[in-house]
mmCIF file of the N, C-alpha and C atoms, coordinates in Angstrom:
data_MODEL
# 
_entry.id   MODEL 
# 
loop_
_atom_site.group_PDB 
_atom_site.id 
_atom_site.type_symbol 
_atom_site.label_atom_id 
_atom_site.label_alt_id 
_atom_site.label_comp_id 
_atom_site.label_asym_id 
_atom_site.label_entity_id 
_atom_site.label_seq_id 
_atom_site.pdbx_PDB_ins_code 
_atom_site.Cartn_x 
_atom_site.Cartn_y 
_atom_site.Cartn_z 
_atom_site.occupancy 
_atom_site.B_iso_or_equiv 
_atom_site.pdbx_formal_charge 
_atom_site.auth_seq_id 
_atom_site.auth_comp_id 
_atom_site.auth_asym_id 
_atom_site.auth_atom_id 
_atom_site.pdbx_PDB_model_num 
ATOM 1   N N  . MET A 1 1  ? 247.213 193.398 103.292 1.00 0.00 ? 1  MET A N  1 
ATOM 2   C CA . MET A 1 1  ? 248.330 192.482 103.487 1.00 0.00 ? 1  MET A CA 1 
ATOM 3   C C  . MET A 1 1  ? 248.882 192.617 104.899 1.00 0.00 ? 1  MET A C  1 
ATOM 4   N N  . ASN A 1 2  ? 248.871 193.818 105.441 1.00 0.00 ? 2  ASN A N  1 
ATOM 5   C CA . ASN A 1 2  ? 249.350 193.977 106.817 1.00 0.00 ? 2  ASN A CA 1 
ATOM 6   C C  . ASN A 1 2  ? 248.504 193.166 107.777 1.00 0.00 ? 2  ASN A C  1 
ATOM 7   N N  . ASP A 1 3  ? 247.197 193.045 107.477 1.00 0.00 ? 3  ASP A N  1 
ATOM 8   C CA . ASP A 1 3  ? 246.318 192.236 108.324 1.00 0.00 ? 3  ASP A CA 1 
ATOM 9   C C  . ASP A 1 3  ? 246.777 190.792 108.353 1.00 0.00 ? 3  ASP A C  1 
ATOM 10  N N  . ILE A 1 4  ? 247.206 190.281 107.217 1.00 0.00 ? 4  ILE A N  1 
ATOM 11  C CA . ILE A 1 4  ? 247.657 188.889 107.130 1.00 0.00 ? 4  ILE A CA 1 
ATOM 12  C C  . ILE A 1 4  ? 248.941 188.721 107.931 1.00 0.00 ? 4  ILE A C  1 
ATOM 13  N N  . ARG A 1 5  ? 249.853 189.648 107.790 1.00 0.00 ? 5  ARG A N  1 
ATOM 14  C CA . ARG A 1 5  ? 251.110 189.559 108.543 1.00 0.00 ? 5  ARG A CA 1 
ATOM 15  C C  . ARG A 1 5  ? 250.868 189.704 110.043 1.00 0.00 ? 5  ARG A C  1 
ATOM 16  N N  . MET A 1 6  ? 249.913 190.559 110.408 1.00 0.00 ? 6  MET A N  1 
ATOM 17  C CA . MET A 1 6  ? 249.580 190.690 111.823 1.00 0.00 ? 6  MET A CA 1 
ATOM 18  C C  . MET A 1 6  ? 248.955 189.397 112.338 1.00 0.00 ? 6  MET A C  1 
ATOM 19  N N  . ALA A 1 7  ? 248.141 188.747 111.485 1.00 0.00 ? 7  ALA A N  1 
ATOM 20  C CA . ALA A 1 7  ? 247.544 187.467 111.882 1.00 0.00 ? 7  ALA A CA 1 
ATOM 21  C C  . ALA A 1 7  ? 248.630 186.414 112.065 1.00 0.00 ? 7  ALA A C  1 
ATOM 22  N N  . ALA A 1 8  ? 249.618 186.419 111.173 1.00 0.00 ? 8  ALA A N  1 
ATOM 23  C CA . ALA A 1 8  ? 250.720 185.462 111.298 1.00 0.00 ? 8  ALA A CA 1 
ATOM 24  C C  . ALA A 1 8  ? 251.484 185.703 112.597 1.00 0.00 ? 8  ALA A C  1 
ATOM 25  N N  . ALA A 1 9  ? 251.722 186.959 112.923 1.00 0.00 ? 9  ALA A N  1 
ATOM 26  C CA . ALA A 1 9  ? 252.409 187.277 114.181 1.00 0.00 ? 9  ALA A CA 1 
ATOM 27  C C  . ALA A 1 9  ? 251.571 186.835 115.374 1.00 0.00 ? 9  ALA A C  1 
ATOM 28  N N  . SER A 1 10 ? 250.267 187.006 115.259 1.00 0.00 ? 10 SER A N  1 
ATOM 29  C CA . SER A 1 10 ? 249.374 186.576 116.333 1.00 0.00 ? 10 SER A CA 1 
ATOM 30  C C  . SER A 1 10 ? 249.432 185.065 116.507 1.00 0.00 ? 10 SER A C  1 
ATOM 31  N N  . LEU A 1 11 ? 249.477 184.338 115.390 1.00 0.00 ? 11 LEU A N  1 
ATOM 32  C CA . LEU A 1 11 ? 249.576 182.884 115.472 1.00 0.00 ? 11 LEU A CA 1 
ATOM 33  C C  . LEU A 1 11 ? 250.886 182.467 116.130 1.00 0.00 ? 11 LEU A C  1 
ATOM 34  N N  . ARG A 1 12 ? 251.957 183.156 115.803 1.00 0.00 ? 12 ARG A N  1 
ATOM 35  C CA . ARG A 1 12 ? 253.229 182.863 116.458 1.00 0.00 ? 12 ARG A CA 1 
ATOM 36  C C  . ARG A 1 12 ? 253.128 183.110 117.961 1.00 0.00 ? 12 ARG A C  1 
ATOM 37  N N  . SER A 1 13 ? 252.425 184.170 118.320 1.00 0.00 ? 13 SER A N  1 
ATOM 38  C CA . SER A 1 13 ? 252.229 184.494 119.730 1.00 0.00 ? 13 SER A CA 1 
ATOM 39  C C  . SER A 1 13 ? 251.444 183.391 120.433 1.00 0.00 ? 13 SER A C  1 
ATOM 40  N N  . VAL A 1 14 ? 250.435 182.859 119.757 1.00 0.00 ? 14 VAL A N  1 
ATOM 41  C CA . VAL A 1 14 ? 249.672 181.741 120.319 1.00 0.00 ? 14 VAL A CA 1 
ATOM 42  C C  . VAL A 1 14 ? 250.609 180.567 120.565 1.00 0.00 ? 14 VAL A C  1 
ATOM 43  N N  . GLY A 1 15 ? 251.464 180.289 119.597 1.00 0.00 ? 15 GLY A N  1 
ATOM 44  C CA . GLY A 1 15 ? 252.429 179.207 119.762 1.00 0.00 ? 15 GLY A CA 1 
ATOM 45  C C  . GLY A 1 15 ? 253.345 179.437 120.945 1.00 0.00 ? 15 GLY A C  1 
ATOM 46  N N  . ASP A 1 16 ? 253.762 180.687 121.143 1.00 0.00 ? 16 ASP A N  1 
ATOM 47  C CA . ASP A 1 16 ? 254.620 181.007 122.287 1.00 0.00 ? 16 ASP A CA 1 
ATOM 48  C C  . ASP A 1 16 ? 253.882 180.794 123.604 1.00 0.00 ? 16 ASP A C  1 
ATOM 49  N N  . THR A 1 17 ? 252.620 181.195 123.646 1.00 0.00 ? 17 THR A N  1 
ATOM 50  C CA . THR A 1 17 ? 251.824 181.011 124.860 1.00 0.00 ? 17 THR A CA 1 
ATOM 51  C C  . THR A 1 17 ? 251.648 179.532 125.161 1.00 0.00 ? 17 THR A C  1 
ATOM 52  N N  . VAL A 1 18 ? 251.325 178.774 124.130 1.00 0.00 ? 18 VAL A N  1 
ATOM 53  C CA . VAL A 1 18 ? 251.150 177.332 124.309 1.00 0.00 ? 18 VAL A CA 1 
ATOM 54  C C  . VAL A 1 18 ? 252.450 176.723 124.812 1.00 0.00 ? 18 VAL A C  1 
ATOM 55  N N  . HIS A 1 19 ? 253.565 177.180 124.269 1.00 0.00 ? 19 HIS A N  1 
ATOM 56  C CA . HIS A 1 19 ? 254.866 176.664 124.681 1.00 0.00 ? 19 HIS A CA 1 
ATOM 57  C C  . HIS A 1 19 ? 255.073 176.864 126.189 1.00 0.00 ? 19 HIS A C  1 
ATOM 58  N N  . GLU A 1 20 ? 254.656 178.003 126.684 1.00 0.00 ? 20 GLU A N  1 
ATOM 59  C CA . GLU A 1 20 ? 254.830 178.290 128.110 1.00 0.00 ? 20 GLU A CA 1 
ATOM 60  C C  . GLU A 1 20 ? 253.929 177.406 128.971 1.00 0.00 ? 20 GLU A C  1 
ATOM 61  N N  . GLU A 1 21 ? 252.762 177.047 128.458 1.00 0.00 ? 21 GLU A N  1 
ATOM 62  C CA . GLU A 1 21 ? 251.781 176.334 129.268 1.00 0.00 ? 21 GLU A CA 1 
ATOM 63  C C  . GLU A 1 21 ? 251.875 174.818 129.157 1.00 0.00 ? 21 GLU A C  1 
ATOM 64  N N  . TRP A 1 22 ? 252.388 174.311 128.070 1.00 0.00 ? 22 TRP A N  1 
ATOM 65  C CA . TRP A 1 22 ? 252.485 172.867 127.871 1.00 0.00 ? 22 TRP A CA 1 
ATOM 66  C C  . TRP A 1 22 ? 253.930 172.434 128.057 1.00 0.00 ? 22 TRP A C  1 
ATOM 67  N N  . ASP A 1 23 ? 254.121 171.130 128.192 1.00 0.00 ? 23 ASP A N  1 
ATOM 68  C CA . ASP A 1 23 ? 255.494 170.649 128.254 1.00 0.00 ? 23 ASP A CA 1 
ATOM 69  C C  . ASP A 1 23 ? 256.126 170.809 126.868 1.00 0.00 ? 23 ASP A C  1 
ATOM 70  N N  . ASP A 1 24 ? 257.433 170.771 126.799 1.00 0.00 ? 24 ASP A N  1 
ATOM 71  C CA . ASP A 1 24 ? 258.151 171.054 125.561 1.00 0.00 ? 24 ASP A CA 1 
ATOM 72  C C  . ASP A 1 24 ? 257.773 170.129 124.408 1.00 0.00 ? 24 ASP A C  1 
ATOM 73  N N  . ALA A 1 25 ? 257.615 168.856 124.672 1.00 0.00 ? 25 ALA A N  1 
ATOM 74  C CA . ALA A 1 25 ? 257.300 167.909 123.597 1.00 0.00 ? 25 ALA A CA 1 
ATOM 75  C C  . ALA A 1 25 ? 255.923 168.190 122.998 1.00 0.00 ? 25 ALA A C  1 
ATOM 76  N N  . ALA A 1 26 ? 254.931 168.404 123.835 1.00 0.00 ? 26 ALA A N  1 
ATOM 77  C CA . ALA A 1 26 ? 253.581 168.689 123.343 1.00 0.00 ? 26 ALA A CA 1 
ATOM 78  C C  . ALA A 1 26 ? 253.561 170.020 122.599 1.00 0.00 ? 26 ALA A C  1 
ATOM 79  N N  . SER A 1 27 ? 254.252 170.996 123.133 1.00 0.00 ? 27 SER A N  1 
ATOM 80  C CA . SER A 1 27 ? 254.309 172.299 122.491 1.00 0.00 ? 27 SER A CA 1 
ATOM 81  C C  . SER A 1 27 ? 254.977 172.211 121.126 1.00 0.00 ? 27 SER A C  1 
ATOM 82  N N  . ALA A 1 28 ? 256.057 171.481 121.059 1.00 0.00 ? 28 ALA A N  1 
ATOM 83  C CA . ALA A 1 28 ? 256.769 171.345 119.786 1.00 0.00 ? 28 ALA A CA 1 
ATOM 84  C C  . ALA A 1 28 ? 255.870 170.685 118.740 1.00 0.00 ? 28 ALA A C  1 
ATOM 85  N N  . ARG A 1 29 ? 255.138 169.661 119.155 1.00 0.00 ? 29 ARG A N  1 
ATOM 86  C CA . ARG A 1 29 ? 254.208 169.009 118.220 1.00 0.00 ? 29 ARG A CA 1 
ATOM 87  C C  . ARG A 1 29 ? 253.104 169.968 117.790 1.00 0.00 ? 29 ARG A C  1 
ATOM 88  N N  . PHE A 1 30 ? 252.548 170.718 118.739 1.00 0.00 ? 30 PHE A N  1 
ATOM 89  C CA . PHE A 1 30 ? 251.492 171.674 118.424 1.00 0.00 ? 30 PHE A CA 1 
ATOM 90  C C  . PHE A 1 30 ? 251.995 172.720 117.444 1.00 0.00 ? 30 PHE A C  1 
ATOM 91  N N  . ARG A 1 31 ? 253.161 173.253 117.715 1.00 0.00 ? 31 ARG A N  1 
ATOM 92  C CA . ARG A 1 31 ? 253.729 174.273 116.825 1.00 0.00 ? 31 ARG A CA 1 
ATOM 93  C C  . ARG A 1 31 ? 253.999 173.694 115.438 1.00 0.00 ? 31 ARG A C  1 
ATOM 94  N N  . ARG A 1 32 ? 254.539 172.483 115.392 1.00 0.00 ? 32 ARG A N  1 
ATOM 95  C CA . ARG A 1 32 ? 254.856 171.859 114.109 1.00 0.00 ? 32 ARG A CA 1 
ATOM 96  C C  . ARG A 1 32 ? 253.584 171.502 113.352 1.00 0.00 ? 32 ARG A C  1 
ATOM 97  N N  . ASP A 1 33 ? 252.605 170.927 114.055 1.00 0.00 ? 33 ASP A N  1 
ATOM 98  C CA . ASP A 1 33 ? 251.422 170.383 113.387 1.00 0.00 ? 33 ASP A CA 1 
ATOM 99  C C  . ASP A 1 33 ? 250.307 171.404 113.168 1.00 0.00 ? 33 ASP A C  1 
ATOM 100 N N  . VAL A 1 34 ? 250.260 172.446 113.985 1.00 0.00 ? 34 VAL A N  1 
ATOM 101 C CA . VAL A 1 34 ? 249.147 173.391 113.903 1.00 0.00 ? 34 VAL A CA 1 
ATOM 102 C C  . VAL A 1 34 ? 249.614 174.801 113.540 1.00 0.00 ? 34 VAL A C  1 
ATOM 103 N N  . VAL A 1 35 ? 250.473 175.363 114.360 1.00 0.00 ? 35 VAL A N  1 
ATOM 104 C CA . VAL A 1 35 ? 250.837 176.769 114.174 1.00 0.00 ? 35 VAL A CA 1 
ATOM 105 C C  . VAL A 1 35 ? 251.658 176.976 112.902 1.00 0.00 ? 35 VAL A C  1 
ATOM 106 N N  . ALA A 1 36 ? 252.667 176.169 112.691 1.00 0.00 ? 36 ALA A N  1 
ATOM 107 C CA . ALA A 1 36 ? 253.532 176.366 111.517 1.00 0.00 ? 36 ALA A CA 1 
ATOM 108 C C  . ALA A 1 36 ? 252.750 176.311 110.198 1.00 0.00 ? 36 ALA A C  1 
ATOM 109 N N  . PRO A 1 37 ? 251.860 175.326 110.000 1.00 0.00 ? 37 PRO A N  1 
ATOM 110 C CA . PRO A 1 37 ? 251.097 175.327 108.748 1.00 0.00 ? 37 PRO A CA 1 
ATOM 111 C C  . PRO A 1 37 ? 250.188 176.554 108.597 1.00 0.00 ? 37 PRO A C  1 
ATOM 112 N N  . LEU A 1 38 ? 249.617 177.029 109.712 1.00 0.00 ? 38 LEU A N  1 
ATOM 113 C CA . LEU A 1 38 ? 248.770 178.218 109.622 1.00 0.00 ? 38 LEU A CA 1 
ATOM 114 C C  . LEU A 1 38 ? 249.580 179.457 109.261 1.00 0.00 ? 38 LEU A C  1 
ATOM 115 N N  . VAL A 1 39 ? 250.743 179.595 109.852 1.00 0.00 ? 39 VAL A N  1 
ATOM 116 C CA . VAL A 1 39 ? 251.614 180.727 109.527 1.00 0.00 ? 39 VAL A CA 1 
ATOM 117 C C  . VAL A 1 39 ? 252.068 180.629 108.070 1.00 0.00 ? 39 VAL A C  1 
ATOM 118 N N  . ALA A 1 40 ? 252.444 179.427 107.633 1.00 0.00 ? 40 ALA A N  1 
ATOM 119 C CA . ALA A 1 40 ? 252.859 179.244 106.245 1.00 0.00 ? 40 ALA A CA 1 
ATOM 120 C C  . ALA A 1 40 ? 251.724 179.600 105.286 1.00 0.00 ? 40 ALA A C  1 
ATOM 121 N N  . ALA A 1 41 ? 250.506 179.204 105.615 1.00 0.00 ? 41 ALA A N  1 
ATOM 122 C CA . ALA A 1 41 ? 249.354 179.523 104.768 1.00 0.00 ? 41 ALA A CA 1 
ATOM 123 C C  . ALA A 1 41 ? 249.113 181.032 104.720 1.00 0.00 ? 41 ALA A C  1 
ATOM 124 N N  . ALA A 1 42 ? 249.238 181.699 105.863 1.00 0.00 ? 42 ALA A N  1 
ATOM 125 C CA . ALA A 1 42 ? 249.051 183.147 105.901 1.00 0.00 ? 42 ALA A CA 1 
ATOM 126 C C  . ALA A 1 42 ? 250.113 183.850 105.062 1.00 0.00 ? 42 ALA A C  1 
ATOM 127 N N  . LEU A 1 43 ? 251.344 183.392 105.145 1.00 0.00 ? 43 LEU A N  1 
ATOM 128 C CA . LEU A 1 43 ? 252.414 184.006 104.351 1.00 0.00 ? 43 LEU A CA 1 
ATOM 129 C C  . LEU A 1 43 ? 252.236 183.716 102.864 1.00 0.00 ? 43 LEU A C  1 
ATOM 130 N N  . ALA A 1 44 ? 251.790 182.513 102.522 1.00 0.00 ? 44 ALA A N  1 
ATOM 131 C CA . ALA A 1 44 ? 251.525 182.185 101.115 1.00 0.00 ? 44 ALA A CA 1 
ATOM 132 C C  . ALA A 1 44 ? 250.399 183.057 100.579 1.00 0.00 ? 44 ALA A C  1 
ATOM 133 N N  . LEU A 1 45 ? 249.382 183.289 101.387 1.00 0.00 ? 45 LEU A N  1 
ATOM 134 C CA . LEU A 1 45 ? 248.290 184.161 100.980 1.00 0.00 ? 45 LEU A CA 1 
ATOM 135 C C  . LEU A 1 45 ? 248.787 185.583 100.757 1.00 0.00 ? 45 LEU A C  1 
ATOM 136 N N  . ALA A 1 46 ? 249.667 186.054 101.616 1.00 0.00 ? 46 ALA A N  1 
ATOM 137 C CA . ALA A 1 46 ? 250.235 187.396 101.455 1.00 0.00 ? 46 ALA A CA 1 
ATOM 138 C C  . ALA A 1 46 ? 251.030 187.489 100.160 1.00 0.00 ? 46 ALA A C  1 
ATOM 139 N N  . ARG A 1 47 ? 251.816 186.450 99.846  1.00 0.00 ? 47 ARG A N  1 
ATOM 140 C CA . ARG A 1 47 ? 252.570 186.451 98.584  1.00 0.00 ? 47 ARG A CA 1 
ATOM 141 C C  . ARG A 1 47 ? 251.632 186.428 97.385  1.00 0.00 ? 47 ARG A C  1 
ATOM 142 N N  . ALA A 1 48 ? 250.577 185.633 97.460  1.00 0.00 ? 48 ALA A N  1 
ATOM 143 C CA . ALA A 1 48 ? 249.610 185.565 96.366  1.00 0.00 ? 48 ALA A CA 1 
ATOM 144 C C  . ALA A 1 48 ? 248.912 186.909 96.174  1.00 0.00 ? 48 ALA A C  1 
ATOM 145 N N  . GLN A 1 49 ? 248.625 187.568 97.278  1.00 0.00 ? 49 GLN A N  1 
ATOM 146 C CA . GLN A 1 49 ? 247.992 188.880 97.212  1.00 0.00 ? 49 GLN A CA 1 
ATOM 147 C C  . GLN A 1 49 ? 248.940 189.883 96.545  1.00 0.00 ? 49 GLN A C  1 
ATOM 148 N N  . ASP A 1 50 ? 250.222 189.838 96.892  1.00 0.00 ? 50 ASP A N  1 
ATOM 149 C CA . ASP A 1 50 ? 251.211 190.718 96.256  1.00 0.00 ? 50 ASP A CA 1 
ATOM 150 C C  . ASP A 1 50 ? 251.290 190.447 94.763  1.00 0.00 ? 50 ASP A C  1 
ATOM 151 N N  . THR A 1 51 ? 251.317 189.179 94.386  1.00 0.00 ? 51 THR A N  1 
ATOM 152 C CA . THR A 1 51 ? 251.390 188.805 92.970  1.00 0.00 ? 51 THR A CA 1 
ATOM 153 C C  . THR A 1 51 ? 250.163 189.303 92.220  1.00 0.00 ? 51 THR A C  1 
ATOM 154 N N  . ALA A 1 52 ? 248.999 189.101 92.798  1.00 0.00 ? 52 ALA A N  1 
ATOM 155 C CA . ALA A 1 52 ? 247.761 189.552 92.161  1.00 0.00 ? 52 ALA A CA 1 
ATOM 156 C C  . ALA A 1 52 ? 247.760 191.072 91.995  1.00 0.00 ? 52 ALA A C  1 
ATOM 157 N N  . ARG A 1 53 ? 248.212 191.778 93.008  1.00 0.00 ? 53 ARG A N  1 
ATOM 158 C CA . ARG A 1 53 ? 248.275 193.235 92.934  1.00 0.00 ? 53 ARG A CA 1 
ATOM 159 C C  . ARG A 1 53 ? 249.217 193.671 91.817  1.00 0.00 ? 53 ARG A C  1 
ATOM 160 N N  . ASP A 1 54 ? 250.374 193.002 91.702  1.00 0.00 ? 54 ASP A N  1 
ATOM 161 C CA . ASP A 1 54 ? 251.327 193.323 90.635  1.00 0.00 ? 54 ASP A CA 1 
ATOM 162 C C  . ASP A 1 54 ? 250.730 193.054 89.254  1.00 0.00 ? 54 ASP A C  1 
ATOM 163 N N  . GLU A 1 55 ? 250.023 191.934 89.115  1.00 0.00 ? 55 GLU A N  1 
ATOM 164 C CA . GLU A 1 55 ? 249.419 191.593 87.824  1.00 0.00 ? 55 GLU A CA 1 
ATOM 165 C C  . GLU A 1 55 ? 248.324 192.581 87.444  1.00 0.00 ? 55 GLU A C  1 
ATOM 166 N N  . ILE A 1 56 ? 247.551 193.027 88.416  1.00 0.00 ? 56 ILE A N  1 
ATOM 167 C CA . ILE A 1 56 ? 246.507 194.019 88.144  1.00 0.00 ? 56 ILE A CA 1 
ATOM 168 C C  . ILE A 1 56 ? 247.140 195.333 87.705  1.00 0.00 ? 56 ILE A C  1 
ATOM 169 N N  . ALA A 1 57 ? 248.199 195.746 88.394  1.00 0.00 ? 57 ALA A N  1 
ATOM 170 C CA . ALA A 1 57 ? 248.882 196.990 88.027  1.00 0.00 ? 57 ALA A CA 1 
ATOM 171 C C  . ALA A 1 57 ? 249.469 196.884 86.629  1.00 0.00 ? 57 ALA A C  1 
ATOM 172 N N  . ARG A 1 58 ? 250.057 195.741 86.297  1.00 0.00 ? 58 ARG A N  1 
ATOM 173 C CA . ARG A 1 58 ? 250.636 195.528 84.974  1.00 0.00 ? 58 ARG A CA 1 
ATOM 174 C C  . ARG A 1 58 ? 249.547 195.573 83.895  1.00 0.00 ? 58 ARG A C  1 
ATOM 175 N N  . ALA A 1 59 ? 248.404 194.954 84.170  1.00 0.00 ? 59 ALA A N  1 
ATOM 176 C CA . ALA A 1 59 ? 247.301 194.942 83.209  1.00 0.00 ? 59 ALA A CA 1 
ATOM 177 C C  . ALA A 1 59 ? 246.755 196.350 82.988  1.00 0.00 ? 59 ALA A C  1 
ATOM 178 N N  . LYS A 1 60 ? 246.682 197.148 84.045  1.00 0.00 ? 60 LYS A N  1 
ATOM 179 C CA . LYS A 1 60 ? 246.211 198.528 83.915  1.00 0.00 ? 60 LYS A CA 1 
ATOM 180 C C  . LYS A 1 60 ? 247.152 199.346 83.046  1.00 0.00 ? 60 LYS A C  1 
ATOM 181 N N  . GLN A 1 61 ? 248.459 199.092 83.178  1.00 0.00 ? 61 GLN A N  1 
ATOM 182 C CA . GLN A 1 61 ? 249.433 199.828 82.374  1.00 0.00 ? 61 GLN A CA 1 
ATOM 183 C C  . GLN A 1 61 ? 249.316 199.459 80.908  1.00 0.00 ? 61 GLN A C  1 
ATOM 184 N N  . GLU A 1 62 ? 248.963 198.214 80.629  1.00 0.00 ? 62 GLU A N  1 
ATOM 185 C CA . GLU A 1 62 ? 248.849 197.763 79.240  1.00 0.00 ? 62 GLU A CA 1 
ATOM 186 C C  . GLU A 1 62 ? 247.621 198.341 78.550  1.00 0.00 ? 62 GLU A C  1 
ATOM 187 N N  . LEU A 1 63 ? 246.626 198.771 79.326  1.00 0.00 ? 63 LEU A N  1 
ATOM 188 C CA . LEU A 1 63 ? 245.406 199.327 78.730  1.00 0.00 ? 63 LEU A CA 1 
ATOM 189 C C  . LEU A 1 63 ? 245.654 200.649 78.143  1.00 0.00 ? 63 LEU A C  1 
# 
């Protein structure tokens, strides 16, 4: 899960770099259309991984 969070931070960093290199309007569109959905997907995957881990632990306890 830390890998996913590190990837999300890396994606944010890419967005910051793009912001510095492009004009504000293009950067804002890039961040909104590309970076934000990727970060959201990475965070959703991290939550799903946490849920799956909890369900596996619960199932092991029931055995």
